[in-house]
C-alpha positions as CSV (number, residue, x, y, z in Angstrom):
1,X,253.7,229.5,52.5
2,X,252.0,226.2,51.8
3,X,248.3,226.1,52.7
4,X,246.5,222.9,53.6
5,X,242.7,222.6,53.2
6,X,241.0,219.5,54.5
7,X,237.5,218.5,53.4
8,X,235.2,215.5,53.2
9,X,234.2,215.0,56.8
10,X,230.7,214.5,58.0
11,X,228.3,212.4,60.0
12,X,228.3,208.7,59.2
13,X,226.9,205.6,60.8
14,X,229.1,202.9,62.3
15,X,230.3,200.6,59.5
16,X,230.1,203.4,56.9
17,X,232.8,205.0,54.8
18,X,234.2,208.4,54.1
19,X,236.9,209.8,52.0
20,X,238.8,212.8,53.2
21,X,240.7,215.1,50.9
22,X,243.7,217.5,51.6
23,X,244.4,220.0,49.0
24,X,247.9,221.6,49.2
25,X,249.2,224.7,47.6
26,X,252.8,225.1,46.6
27,X,254.9,223.3,44.0
28,X,256.8,220.9,46.2
29,X,254.0,218.6,47.4
30,X,255.5,215.5,45.9
31,X,258.8,215.5,47.7
32,X,257.6,215.2,51.2
33,X,255.9,212.5,53.3
34,X,252.3,213.4,54.0
35,X,250.1,212.3,56.9
36,X,246.7,212.4,58.4
37,X,246.3,213.2,62.1
38,X,243.3,213.1,64.4
39,X,242.5,215.1,67.4
40,X,239.8,214.8,70.0
41,X,238.9,217.4,72.6
42,X,241.5,217.8,75.3
43,X,244.0,215.5,73.6
44,X,247.0,215.9,71.4
45,X,247.0,215.5,67.7
46,X,248.0,211.9,66.7
47,X,249.3,210.6,63.4
48,X,247.1,207.8,62.1
49,X,248.3,207.4,58.6
50,X,251.4,208.4,56.6
51,X,252.6,208.0,53.1
52,X,256.2,208.8,52.0
53,X,257.3,210.4,48.8
54,X,258.1,206.9,47.6
55,X,254.5,205.9,48.5
56,X,255.4,203.6,51.4
57,X,252.6,203.7,53.9
58,X,252.2,203.3,57.7
59,X,249.1,203.2,59.8
60,X,248.3,203.4,63.5
61,X,247.2,200.0,64.8
62,X,243.7,201.5,65.5
63,X,243.1,202.1,61.8
64,X,245.2,199.3,60.1
65,X,243.1,197.4,57.6
66,X,240.3,200.0,57.6
67,X,242.0,203.2,56.3
68,X,244.2,203.8,53.3
69,X,246.1,207.0,52.4
70,X,246.5,207.5,48.6
71,X,248.1,210.6,47.2
72,X,247.8,212.3,43.8
73,X,250.9,214.4,43.2
74,X,249.6,215.8,40.0
75,X,246.6,217.2,41.8
76,X,248.6,218.0,45.0
77,X,246.0,216.2,46.9
78,X,246.2,213.7,49.8
79,X,243.3,211.4,50.6
80,X,242.2,209.3,53.5
81,X,239.8,206.5,52.6
82,X,238.0,205.5,55.8
83,X,236.1,202.2,55.8
84,X,234.3,200.2,58.5
85,X,234.1,203.4,60.6
86,X,233.7,203.1,64.4
87,X,232.5,205.6,66.9
88,X,236.0,205.9,68.3
89,X,237.1,207.3,64.9
90,X,235.2,210.4,65.8
91,X,237.6,213.3,65.7
92,X,238.8,216.3,63.8
93,X,241.2,215.2,61.0
94,X,244.1,217.2,59.8
95,X,246.8,216.7,57.2
96,X,250.4,217.9,57.0
97,X,253.6,217.2,55.3
98,X,256.5,216.1,57.5
99,X,260.2,215.6,57.5
100,X,261.3,212.8,59.8
101,X,257.9,212.9,61.4
102,X,258.1,216.6,62.3
103,X,255.1,218.5,60.8
104,X,256.3,221.2,58.4
105,X,253.4,223.6,57.8
106,X,250.8,225.5,59.8
107,X,247.7,223.4,60.5
108,X,244.6,223.9,58.4
109,X,241.1,224.0,59.8
110,X,240.7,220.3,59.8
111,X,237.5,218.4,58.9
112,X,235.2,216.9,61.5
113,X,234.3,213.2,61.3
114,X,231.5,212.0,63.5
115,X,230.6,208.3,63.6
116,X,227.3,207.8,65.3
117,X,224.0,206.0,64.9
C-alpha cells in the first residue's frame, strides 16, 4: 500500500511563499499523475494543481500564475511551490496520485497552510 506524507505547511503572511512536499512510498510513483488538493472546514477536497506522468500541468484558476507543481521521480516526491499567498489559500493541503482524476490511494494527514497577518 502506497503511503503519502505531506509536509511543509505553516503560518505565512499574505504575499509570502511556502513549498509543500509529498513523499510517496512504493516503486510506481513515476507512472501516475499526481495532484495537490485543498480542503477547508465543512467543504469537499478540491484539486488545485496536477502534473501528469509526462509532466503536463494544470491549475485551478484560483492559483494559476502563483503555484507550480514540480515532481522529482527519483526522490518519489511531489512539490507545491506556493507564491504570492492569499488568506483564501488557507486550508489543509493533501496530495494523491490519480487515474483519470480518480484519487488512487488513502489520504495522508495533510499539511496545514495558514495565510494571515
